mmCIF file as gemmi writes it, N, C-alpha and C atoms, coordinates in Angstrom:
data_model
loop_
_atom_site.group_PDB
_atom_site.id
_atom_site.type_symbol
_atom_site.label_atom_id
_atom_site.label_alt_id
_atom_site.label_comp_id
_atom_site.label_asym_id
_atom_site.label_entity_id
_atom_site.label_seq_id
_atom_site.pdbx_PDB_ins_code
_atom_site.Cartn_x
_atom_site.Cartn_y
_atom_site.Cartn_z
_atom_site.occupancy
_atom_site.B_iso_or_equiv
_atom_site.pdbx_formal_charge
_atom_site.auth_seq_id
_atom_site.auth_asym_id
_atom_site.pdbx_PDB_model_num
ATOM 1 N N . MET Axp A 1 ? 94.86 125.724 83.272 1 0 ? 1 A 1
ATOM 2 C CA . MET Axp A 1 ? 95.076 124.297 83.056 1 0 ? 1 A 1
ATOM 3 C C . MET Axp A 1 ? 94.074 123.51 83.893 1 0 ? 1 A 1
ATOM 4 N N . GLU Axp A 2 ? 93.501 122.488 83.316 1 0 ? 2 A 1
ATOM 5 C CA . GLU Axp A 2 ? 92.525 121.667 84.012 1 0 ? 2 A 1
ATOM 6 C C . GLU Axp A 2 ? 93.211 120.519 84.744 1 0 ? 2 A 1
ATOM 7 N N . ARG Axp A 3 ? 92.779 120.266 85.949 1 0 ? 3 A 1
ATOM 8 C CA . ARG Axp A 3 ? 93.313 119.149 86.732 1 0 ? 3 A 1
ATOM 9 C C . ARG Axp A 3 ? 92.898 117.846 86.082 1 0 ? 3 A 1
ATOM 10 N N . ILE Axp A 4 ? 93.845 116.896 85.953 1 0 ? 4 A 1
ATOM 11 C CA . ILE Axp A 4 ? 93.534 115.637 85.266 1 0 ? 4 A 1
ATOM 12 C C . ILE Axp A 4 ? 93.538 114.429 86.188 1 0 ? 4 A 1
ATOM 13 N N . SER Axp A 5 ? 93.902 114.622 87.451 1 0 ? 5 A 1
ATOM 14 C CA . SER Axp A 5 ? 93.829 113.509 88.401 1 0 ? 5 A 1
ATOM 15 C C . SER Axp A 5 ? 93.402 114.05 89.753 1 0 ? 5 A 1
ATOM 16 N N . ASN Axp A 6 ? 93.206 113.175 90.664 1 0 ? 6 A 1
ATOM 17 C CA . ASN Axp A 6 ? 92.847 113.565 92.029 1 0 ? 6 A 1
ATOM 18 C C . ASN Axp A 6 ? 94.037 113.316 92.953 1 0 ? 6 A 1
ATOM 19 N N . LEU Axp A 7 ? 95.263 113.527 92.408 1 0 ? 7 A 1
ATOM 20 C CA . LEU Axp A 7 ? 96.476 113.191 93.149 1 0 ? 7 A 1
ATOM 21 C C . LEU Axp A 7 ? 97.453 114.352 93.217 1 0 ? 7 A 1
ATOM 22 N N . SER Axp A 8 ? 98.212 114.37 94.29 1 0 ? 8 A 1
ATOM 23 C CA . SER Axp A 8 ? 99.412 115.195 94.412 1 0 ? 8 A 1
ATOM 24 C C . SER Axp A 8 ? 100.516 114.254 94.857 1 0 ? 8 A 1
ATOM 25 N N . VAL Axp A 9 ? 101.741 114.514 94.41 1 0 ? 9 A 1
ATOM 26 C CA . VAL Axp A 9 ? 102.851 113.609 94.698 1 0 ? 9 A 1
ATOM 27 C C . VAL Axp A 9 ? 104.018 114.398 95.282 1 0 ? 9 A 1
ATOM 28 N N . VAL Axp A 10 ? 104.562 113.894 96.382 1 0 ? 10 A 1
ATOM 29 C CA . VAL Axp A 10 ? 105.804 114.439 96.923 1 0 ? 10 A 1
ATOM 30 C C . VAL Axp A 10 ? 106.925 113.594 96.323 1 0 ? 10 A 1
ATOM 31 N N . ASP Axp A 11 ? 107.816 114.25 95.595 1 0 ? 11 A 1
ATOM 32 C CA . ASP Axp A 11 ? 108.907 113.608 94.861 1 0 ? 11 A 1
ATOM 33 C C . ASP Axp A 11 ? 110.199 113.822 95.637 1 0 ? 11 A 1
ATOM 34 N N . VAL Axp A 12 ? 110.679 112.76 96.271 1 0 ? 12 A 1
ATOM 35 C CA . VAL Axp A 12 ? 111.894 112.83 97.084 1 0 ? 12 A 1
ATOM 36 C C . VAL Axp A 12 ? 113.036 112.196 96.297 1 0 ? 12 A 1
ATOM 37 N N . GLU Axp A 13 ? 114.05 112.984 96.004 1 0 ? 13 A 1
ATOM 38 C CA . GLU Axp A 13 ? 115.205 112.481 95.261 1 0 ? 13 A 1
ATOM 39 C C . GLU Axp A 13 ? 116.051 111.56 96.152 1 0 ? 13 A 1
ATOM 40 N N . LYS Axp A 14 ? 116.913 110.769 95.529 1 0 ? 14 A 1
ATOM 41 C CA . LYS Axp A 14 ? 117.844 109.903 96.26 1 0 ? 14 A 1
ATOM 42 C C . LYS Axp A 14 ? 118.573 110.741 97.306 1 0 ? 14 A 1
ATOM 43 N N . ASP Axp A 15 ? 118.697 110.225 98.517 1 0 ? 15 A 1
ATOM 44 C CA . ASP Axp A 15 ? 119.339 110.875 99.657 1 0 ? 15 A 1
ATOM 45 C C . ASP Axp A 15 ? 118.522 112.006 100.269 1 0 ? 15 A 1
ATOM 46 N N . GLY Axp A 16 ? 117.302 112.255 99.755 1 0 ? 16 A 1
ATOM 47 C CA . GLY Axp A 16 ? 116.418 113.247 100.37 1 0 ? 16 A 1
ATOM 48 C C . GLY Axp A 16 ? 115.8 112.673 101.643 1 0 ? 16 A 1
ATOM 49 N N . ASP Axp A 17 ? 115.432 113.545 102.573 1 0 ? 17 A 1
ATOM 50 C CA . ASP Axp A 17 ? 114.85 113.123 103.848 1 0 ? 17 A 1
ATOM 51 C C . ASP Axp A 17 ? 113.338 113.023 103.728 1 0 ? 17 A 1
ATOM 52 N N . TYR Axp A 18 ? 112.797 111.825 103.783 1 0 ? 18 A 1
ATOM 53 C CA . TYR Axp A 18 ? 111.356 111.614 103.706 1 0 ? 18 A 1
ATOM 54 C C . TYR Axp A 18 ? 110.774 111.21 105.056 1 0 ? 18 A 1
ATOM 55 N N . SER Axp A 19 ? 111.564 111.27 106.117 1 0 ? 19 A 1
ATOM 56 C CA . SER Axp A 19 ? 111.128 110.79 107.433 1 0 ? 19 A 1
ATOM 57 C C . SER Axp A 19 ? 109.94 111.577 107.989 1 0 ? 19 A 1
ATOM 58 N N . PHE Axp A 20 ? 109.74 112.81 107.572 1 0 ? 20 A 1
ATOM 59 C CA . PHE Axp A 20 ? 108.653 113.637 108.088 1 0 ? 20 A 1
ATOM 60 C C . PHE Axp A 20 ? 107.329 113.399 107.359 1 0 ? 20 A 1
ATOM 61 N N . LEU Axp A 21 ? 107.369 112.651 106.255 1 0 ? 21 A 1
ATOM 62 C CA . LEU Axp A 21 ? 106.159 112.417 105.472 1 0 ? 21 A 1
ATOM 63 C C . LEU Axp A 21 ? 105.328 111.287 106.064 1 0 ? 21 A 1
ATOM 64 N N . PRO Axp A 22 ? 103.992 111.407 106.027 1 0 ? 22 A 1
ATOM 65 C CA . PRO Axp A 22 ? 103.143 110.289 106.456 1 0 ? 22 A 1
ATOM 66 C C . PRO Axp A 22 ? 103.447 109.059 105.596 1 0 ? 22 A 1
ATOM 67 N N . GLN Axp A 23 ? 103.636 107.924 106.245 1 0 ? 23 A 1
ATOM 68 C CA . GLN Axp A 23 ? 104.015 106.698 105.545 1 0 ? 23 A 1
ATOM 69 C C . GLN Axp A 23 ? 102.803 105.822 105.2 1 0 ? 23 A 1
ATOM 70 N N . ASP Axp A 24 ? 101.613 106.237 105.61 1 0 ? 24 A 1
ATOM 71 C CA . ASP Axp A 24 ? 100.405 105.447 105.353 1 0 ? 24 A 1
ATOM 72 C C . ASP Axp A 24 ? 99.771 105.872 104.026 1 0 ? 24 A 1
ATOM 73 N N . THR Axp A 25 ? 100.559 105.787 102.969 1 0 ? 25 A 1
ATOM 74 C CA . THR Axp A 25 ? 100.117 106.184 101.643 1 0 ? 25 A 1
ATOM 75 C C . THR Axp A 25 ? 100.794 105.308 100.592 1 0 ? 25 A 1
ATOM 76 N N . PHE Axp A 26 ? 100.411 105.462 99.36 1 0 ? 26 A 1
ATOM 77 C CA . PHE Axp A 26 ? 100.995 104.733 98.233 1 0 ? 26 A 1
ATOM 78 C C . PHE Axp A 26 ? 102.4 105.286 97.983 1 0 ? 26 A 1
ATOM 79 N N . ILE Axp A 27 ? 103.424 104.416 97.953 1 0 ? 27 A 1
ATOM 80 C CA . ILE Axp A 27 ? 104.813 104.844 97.793 1 0 ? 27 A 1
ATOM 81 C C . ILE Axp A 27 ? 105.459 104.064 96.653 1 0 ? 27 A 1
ATOM 82 N N . VAL Axp A 28 ? 106.208 104.788 95.816 1 0 ? 28 A 1
ATOM 83 C CA . VAL Axp A 28 ? 106.874 104.199 94.653 1 0 ? 28 A 1
ATOM 84 C C . VAL Axp A 28 ? 108.356 104.54 94.694 1 0 ? 28 A 1
ATOM 85 N N . LYS Axp A 29 ? 109.212 103.529 94.435 1 0 ? 29 A 1
ATOM 86 C CA . LYS Axp A 29 ? 110.647 103.778 94.254 1 0 ? 29 A 1
ATOM 87 C C . LYS Axp A 29 ? 110.816 104.283 92.835 1 0 ? 29 A 1
ATOM 88 N N . THR Axp A 30 ? 111.527 105.393 92.671 1 0 ? 30 A 1
ATOM 89 C CA . THR Axp A 30 ? 111.719 105.966 91.343 1 0 ? 30 A 1
ATOM 90 C C . THR Axp A 30 ? 112.925 105.337 90.655 1 0 ? 30 A 1
ATOM 91 N N . GLY Axp A 31 ? 113.042 105.603 89.359 1 0 ? 31 A 1
ATOM 92 C CA . GLY Axp A 31 ? 114.168 105.08 88.589 1 0 ? 31 A 1
ATOM 93 C C . GLY Axp A 31 ? 115.513 105.543 89.112 1 0 ? 31 A 1
ATOM 94 N N . GLY Axp A 32 ? 115.545 106.727 89.732 1 0 ? 32 A 1
ATOM 95 C CA . GLY Axp A 32 ? 116.797 107.265 90.272 1 0 ? 32 A 1
ATOM 96 C C . GLY Axp A 32 ? 116.985 106.953 91.752 1 0 ? 32 A 1
ATOM 97 N N . PHE Axp A 33 ? 116.251 105.956 92.267 1 0 ? 33 A 1
ATOM 98 C CA . PHE Axp A 33 ? 116.332 105.501 93.658 1 0 ? 33 A 1
ATOM 99 C C . PHE Axp A 33 ? 115.812 106.519 94.667 1 0 ? 33 A 1
ATOM 100 N N . GLY Axp A 34 ? 114.939 107.396 94.215 1 0 ? 34 A 1
ATOM 101 C CA . GLY Axp A 34 ? 114.198 108.267 95.115 1 0 ? 34 A 1
ATOM 102 C C . GLY Axp A 34 ? 112.867 107.618 95.436 1 0 ? 34 A 1
ATOM 103 N N . ARG Axp A 35 ? 111.914 108.432 95.9 1 0 ? 35 A 1
ATOM 104 C CA . ARG Axp A 35 ? 110.585 107.926 96.23 1 0 ? 35 A 1
ATOM 105 C C . ARG Axp A 35 ? 109.523 108.928 95.818 1 0 ? 35 A 1
ATOM 106 N N . HIS Axp A 36 ? 108.361 108.417 95.424 1 0 ? 36 A 1
ATOM 107 C CA . HIS Axp A 36 ? 107.17 109.228 95.192 1 0 ? 36 A 1
ATOM 108 C C . HIS Axp A 36 ? 106.149 108.844 96.256 1 0 ? 36 A 1
ATOM 109 N N . TYR Axp A 37 ? 105.625 109.833 96.955 1 0 ? 37 A 1
ATOM 110 C CA . TYR Axp A 37 ? 104.573 109.653 97.954 1 0 ? 37 A 1
ATOM 111 C C . TYR Axp A 37 ? 103.293 110.253 97.393 1 0 ? 37 A 1
ATOM 112 N N . TYR Axp A 38 ? 102.26 109.438 97.221 1 0 ? 38 A 1
ATOM 113 C CA . TYR Axp A 38 ? 101.006 109.86 96.606 1 0 ? 38 A 1
ATOM 114 C C . TYR Axp A 38 ? 99.987 110.25 97.678 1 0 ? 38 A 1
ATOM 115 N N . TYR Axp A 39 ? 99.339 111.415 97.477 1 0 ? 39 A 1
ATOM 116 C CA . TYR Axp A 39 ? 98.316 111.919 98.396 1 0 ? 39 A 1
ATOM 117 C C . TYR Axp A 39 ? 97.142 112.461 97.591 1 0 ? 39 A 1
ATOM 118 N N . ARG Axp A 40 ? 95.993 112.574 98.248 1 0 ? 40 A 1
ATOM 119 C CA . ARG Axp A 40 ? 94.807 113.123 97.604 1 0 ? 40 A 1
ATOM 120 C C . ARG Axp A 40 ? 95.026 114.615 97.311 1 0 ? 40 A 1
ATOM 121 N N . TYR Axp A 41 ? 94.647 115.026 96.12 1 0 ? 41 A 1
ATOM 122 C CA . TYR Axp A 41 ? 94.769 116.419 95.683 1 0 ? 41 A 1
ATOM 123 C C . TYR Axp A 41 ? 93.883 117.326 96.529 1 0 ? 41 A 1
ATOM 124 N N . GLU Axp A 42 ? 94.393 118.528 96.819 1 0 ? 42 A 1
ATOM 125 C CA . GLU Axp A 42 ? 93.602 119.577 97.451 1 0 ? 42 A 1
ATOM 126 C C . GLU Axp A 42 ? 93.639 120.805 96.553 1 0 ? 42 A 1
ATOM 127 N N . GLU Axp A 43 ? 92.496 121.428 96.369 1 0 ? 43 A 1
ATOM 128 C CA . GLU Axp A 43 ? 92.37 122.596 95.499 1 0 ? 43 A 1
ATOM 129 C C . GLU Axp A 43 ? 93.413 123.662 95.843 1 0 ? 43 A 1
ATOM 130 N N . GLY Axp A 44 ? 94.05 124.186 94.804 1 0 ? 44 A 1
ATOM 131 C CA . GLY Axp A 44 ? 95.012 125.273 94.986 1 0 ? 44 A 1
ATOM 132 C C . GLY Axp A 44 ? 96.458 124.839 95.135 1 0 ? 44 A 1
ATOM 133 N N . LEU Axp A 45 ? 96.7 123.55 95.327 1 0 ? 45 A 1
ATOM 134 C CA . LEU Axp A 45 ? 98.083 123.083 95.438 1 0 ? 45 A 1
ATOM 135 C C . LEU Axp A 45 ? 98.707 123.045 94.054 1 0 ? 45 A 1
ATOM 136 N N . MET Axp A 46 ? 99.856 123.651 93.918 1 0 ? 46 A 1
ATOM 137 C CA . MET Axp A 46 ? 100.506 123.77 92.62 1 0 ? 46 A 1
ATOM 138 C C . MET Axp A 46 ? 101.826 123.007 92.592 1 0 ? 46 A 1
ATOM 139 N N . ASN Axp A 47 ? 102.3 122.759 91.398 1 0 ? 47 A 1
ATOM 140 C CA . ASN Axp A 47 ? 103.597 122.129 91.18 1 0 ? 47 A 1
ATOM 141 C C . ASN Axp A 47 ? 104.697 123.068 91.658 1 0 ? 47 A 1
ATOM 142 N N . LYS Axp A 48 ? 105.681 122.552 92.417 1 0 ? 48 A 1
ATOM 143 C CA . LYS Axp A 48 ? 106.768 123.404 92.906 1 0 ? 48 A 1
ATOM 144 C C . LYS Axp A 48 ? 108.013 122.561 93.13 1 0 ? 48 A 1
ATOM 145 N N . ALA Axp A 49 ? 109.139 123.037 92.606 1 0 ? 49 A 1
ATOM 146 C CA . ALA Axp A 49 ? 110.423 122.348 92.777 1 0 ? 49 A 1
ATOM 147 C C . ALA Axp A 49 ? 111.118 122.837 94.042 1 0 ? 49 A 1
ATOM 148 N N . ARG Axp A 50 ? 111.839 121.922 94.679 1 0 ? 50 A 1
ATOM 149 C CA . ARG Axp A 50 ? 112.693 122.179 95.837 1 0 ? 50 A 1
ATOM 150 C C . ARG Axp A 50 ? 111.972 122.917 96.969 1 0 ? 50 A 1
ATOM 151 N N . VAL Axp A 51 ? 110.845 122.322 97.401 1 0 ? 51 A 1
ATOM 152 C CA . VAL Axp A 51 ? 110.151 122.863 98.567 1 0 ? 51 A 1
ATOM 153 C C . VAL Axp A 51 ? 110.97 122.614 99.829 1 0 ? 51 A 1
ATOM 154 N N . PHE Axp A 52 ? 111.794 121.572 99.8 1 0 ? 52 A 1
ATOM 155 C CA . PHE Axp A 52 ? 112.815 121.252 100.797 1 0 ? 52 A 1
ATOM 156 C C . PHE Axp A 52 ? 114.003 120.709 100.012 1 0 ? 52 A 1
ATOM 157 N N . PRO Axp A 53 ? 115.179 120.598 100.624 1 0 ? 53 A 1
ATOM 158 C CA . PRO Axp A 53 ? 116.317 120.028 99.88 1 0 ? 53 A 1
ATOM 159 C C . PRO Axp A 53 ? 115.971 118.647 99.305 1 0 ? 53 A 1
ATOM 160 N N . LEU Axp A 54 ? 116.182 118.474 98.017 1 0 ? 54 A 1
ATOM 161 C CA . LEU Axp A 54 ? 115.954 117.231 97.279 1 0 ? 54 A 1
ATOM 162 C C . LEU Axp A 54 ? 114.492 116.788 97.26 1 0 ? 54 A 1
ATOM 163 N N . ILE Axp A 55 ? 113.554 117.723 97.489 1 0 ? 55 A 1
ATOM 164 C CA . ILE Axp A 55 ? 112.129 117.382 97.503 1 0 ? 55 A 1
ATOM 165 C C . ILE Axp A 55 ? 111.35 118.361 96.631 1 0 ? 55 A 1
ATOM 166 N N . ASP Axp A 56 ? 110.566 117.782 95.697 1 0 ? 56 A 1
ATOM 167 C CA . ASP Axp A 56 ? 109.69 118.561 94.822 1 0 ? 56 A 1
ATOM 168 C C . ASP Axp A 56 ? 108.244 118.168 95.114 1 0 ? 56 A 1
ATOM 169 N N . PHE Axp A 57 ? 107.324 119.074 94.771 1 0 ? 57 A 1
ATOM 170 C CA . PHE Axp A 57 ? 105.91 118.813 94.932 1 0 ? 57 A 1
ATOM 171 C C . PHE Axp A 57 ? 105.286 118.772 93.552 1 0 ? 57 A 1
ATOM 172 N N . ARG Axp A 58 ? 104.665 117.654 93.196 1 0 ? 58 A 1
ATOM 173 C CA . ARG Axp A 58 ? 104.036 117.48 91.888 1 0 ? 58 A 1
ATOM 174 C C . ARG Axp A 58 ? 102.525 117.493 92.073 1 0 ? 58 A 1
ATOM 175 N N . SER Axp A 59 ? 101.903 118.512 91.523 1 0 ? 59 A 1
ATOM 176 C CA . SER Axp A 59 ? 100.462 118.649 91.652 1 0 ? 59 A 1
ATOM 177 C C . SER Axp A 59 ? 99.942 119.341 90.407 1 0 ? 59 A 1
ATOM 178 N N . GLU Axp A 60 ? 98.978 120.228 90.543 1 0 ? 60 A 1
ATOM 179 C CA . GLU Axp A 60 ? 98.411 120.919 89.395 1 0 ? 60 A 1
ATOM 180 C C . GLU Axp A 60 ? 99.518 121.628 88.623 1 0 ? 60 A 1
ATOM 181 N N . GLY Axp A 61 ? 99.62 121.328 87.337 1 0 ? 61 A 1
ATOM 182 C CA . GLY Axp A 61 ? 100.641 121.921 86.495 1 0 ? 61 A 1
ATOM 183 C C . GLY Axp A 61 ? 101.909 121.088 86.388 1 0 ? 61 A 1
ATOM 184 N N . GLY Axp A 62 ? 101.964 119.939 87.057 1 0 ? 62 A 1
ATOM 185 C CA . GLY Axp A 62 ? 103.149 119.082 87.009 1 0 ? 62 A 1
ATOM 186 C C . GLY Axp A 62 ? 102.769 117.65 86.696 1 0 ? 62 A 1
ATOM 187 N N . TYR Axp A 63 ? 103.773 116.808 86.637 1 0 ? 63 A 1
ATOM 188 C CA . TYR Axp A 63 ? 103.519 115.394 86.369 1 0 ? 63 A 1
ATOM 189 C C . TYR Axp A 63 ? 104.649 114.566 86.968 1 0 ? 63 A 1
ATOM 190 N N . CYS Axp A 64 ? 104.418 113.268 87.084 1 0 ? 64 A 1
ATOM 191 C CA . CYS Axp A 64 ? 105.459 112.33 87.489 1 0 ? 64 A 1
ATOM 192 C C . CYS Axp A 64 ? 105.219 111.009 86.764 1 0 ? 64 A 1
ATOM 193 N N . MET Axp A 65 ? 106.24 110.197 86.712 1 0 ? 65 A 1
ATOM 194 C CA . MET Axp A 65 ? 106.143 108.877 86.078 1 0 ? 65 A 1
ATOM 195 C C . MET Axp A 65 ? 105.33 107.951 86.978 1 0 ? 65 A 1
ATOM 196 N N . SER Axp A 66 ? 104.546 107.08 86.377 1 0 ? 66 A 1
ATOM 197 C CA . SER Axp A 66 ? 103.731 106.153 87.147 1 0 ? 66 A 1
ATOM 198 C C . SER Axp A 66 ? 104.475 104.845 87.386 1 0 ? 66 A 1
ATOM 199 N N . PRO Axp A 67 ? 104.061 104.09 88.418 1 0 ? 67 A 1
ATOM 200 C CA . PRO Axp A 67 ? 104.686 102.791 88.661 1 0 ? 67 A 1
ATOM 201 C C . PRO Axp A 67 ? 104.546 101.902 87.428 1 0 ? 67 A 1
ATOM 202 N N . GLY Axp A 68 ? 105.586 101.148 87.158 1 0 ? 68 A 1
ATOM 203 C CA . GLY Axp A 68 ? 105.629 100.306 85.971 1 0 ? 68 A 1
ATOM 204 C C . GLY Axp A 68 ? 106.348 100.969 84.812 1 0 ? 68 A 1
ATOM 205 N N . SER Axp A 69 ? 106.531 102.292 84.905 1 0 ? 69 A 1
ATOM 206 C CA . SER Axp A 69 ? 107.273 103.022 83.87 1 0 ? 69 A 1
ATOM 207 C C . SER Axp A 69 ? 108.76 102.728 84.004 1 0 ? 69 A 1
ATOM 208 N N . VAL Axp A 70 ? 109.488 102.909 82.903 1 0 ? 70 A 1
ATOM 209 C CA . VAL Axp A 70 ? 110.933 102.743 82.905 1 0 ? 70 A 1
ATOM 210 C C . VAL Axp A 70 ? 111.538 103.973 82.238 1 0 ? 70 A 1
ATOM 211 N N . SER Axp A 71 ? 112.484 104.613 82.913 1 0 ? 71 A 1
ATOM 212 C CA . SER Axp A 71 ? 113.203 105.75 82.341 1 0 ? 71 A 1
ATOM 213 C C . SER Axp A 71 ? 114.648 105.343 82.105 1 0 ? 71 A 1
ATOM 214 N N . GLU Axp A 72 ? 115.451 106.269 81.608 1 0 ? 72 A 1
ATOM 215 C CA . GLU Axp A 72 ? 116.872 105.984 81.411 1 0 ? 72 A 1
ATOM 216 C C . GLU Axp A 72 ? 117.575 105.695 82.737 1 0 ? 72 A 1
ATOM 217 N N . LYS Axp A 73 ? 116.959 106.122 83.862 1 0 ? 73 A 1
ATOM 218 C CA . LYS Axp A 73 ? 117.555 105.864 85.189 1 0 ? 73 A 1
ATOM 219 C C . LYS Axp A 73 ? 117.127 104.525 85.769 1 0 ? 73 A 1
ATOM 220 N N . GLY Axp A 74 ? 115.995 103.983 85.327 1 0 ? 74 A 1
ATOM 221 C CA . GLY Axp A 74 ? 115.532 102.706 85.852 1 0 ? 74 A 1
ATOM 222 C C . GLY Axp A 74 ? 114.016 102.627 85.948 1 0 ? 74 A 1
ATOM 223 N N . GLU Axp A 75 ? 113.538 101.578 86.613 1 0 ? 75 A 1
ATOM 224 C CA . GLU Axp A 75 ? 112.111 101.281 86.708 1 0 ? 75 A 1
ATOM 225 C C . GLU Axp A 75 ? 111.482 101.919 87.941 1 0 ? 75 A 1
ATOM 226 N N . TYR Axp A 76 ? 110.214 102.282 87.807 1 0 ? 76 A 1
ATOM 227 C CA . TYR Axp A 76 ? 109.41 102.825 88.907 1 0 ? 76 A 1
ATOM 228 C C . TYR Axp A 76 ? 108.604 101.67 89.5 1 0 ? 76 A 1
ATOM 229 N N . ILE Axp A 77 ? 108.872 101.342 90.769 1 0 ? 77 A 1
ATOM 230 C CA . ILE Axp A 77 ? 108.336 100.132 91.383 1 0 ? 77 A 1
ATOM 231 C C . ILE Axp A 77 ? 107.551 100.478 92.653 1 0 ? 77 A 1
ATOM 232 N N . VAL Axp A 78 ? 106.345 99.923 92.79 1 0 ? 78 A 1
ATOM 233 C CA . VAL Axp A 78 ? 105.546 100.11 93.996 1 0 ? 78 A 1
ATOM 234 C C . VAL Axp A 78 ? 106.258 99.442 95.17 1 0 ? 78 A 1
ATOM 235 N N . ILE Axp A 79 ? 106.458 100.192 96.254 1 0 ? 79 A 1
ATOM 236 C CA . ILE Axp A 79 ? 107.049 99.601 97.459 1 0 ? 79 A 1
ATOM 237 C C . ILE Axp A 79 ? 106.075 99.573 98.633 1 0 ? 79 A 1
ATOM 238 N N . LYS Axp A 80 ? 104.961 100.322 98.52 1 0 ? 80 A 1
ATOM 239 C CA . LYS Axp A 80 ? 103.898 100.256 99.542 1 0 ? 80 A 1
ATOM 240 C C . LYS Axp A 80 ? 102.579 100.661 98.915 1 0 ? 80 A 1
ATOM 241 N N . LYS Axp A 81 ? 101.587 99.78 99.094 1 0 ? 81 A 1
ATOM 242 C CA . LYS Axp A 81 ? 100.225 100.067 98.584 1 0 ? 81 A 1
ATOM 243 C C . LYS Axp A 81 ? 99.38 100.642 99.676 1 0 ? 81 A 1
């Protein structure tokens, strides 16, 4: 599979602990009241579910909704640029 962006995203579900993540990055509130933390892609990083409780890693081979999208759970809104 070919990489289509230069991004990797840490997907933290509602009630997941994001306190250990660097906060100096682009952050989006998800439709389910979680958060997406956007970081620059590094070669070899792959998509993986539940790397920590309530935390998934979205990278090569995965995807996430972009800010401005709306799902059945709600809207994806930028909370930090």
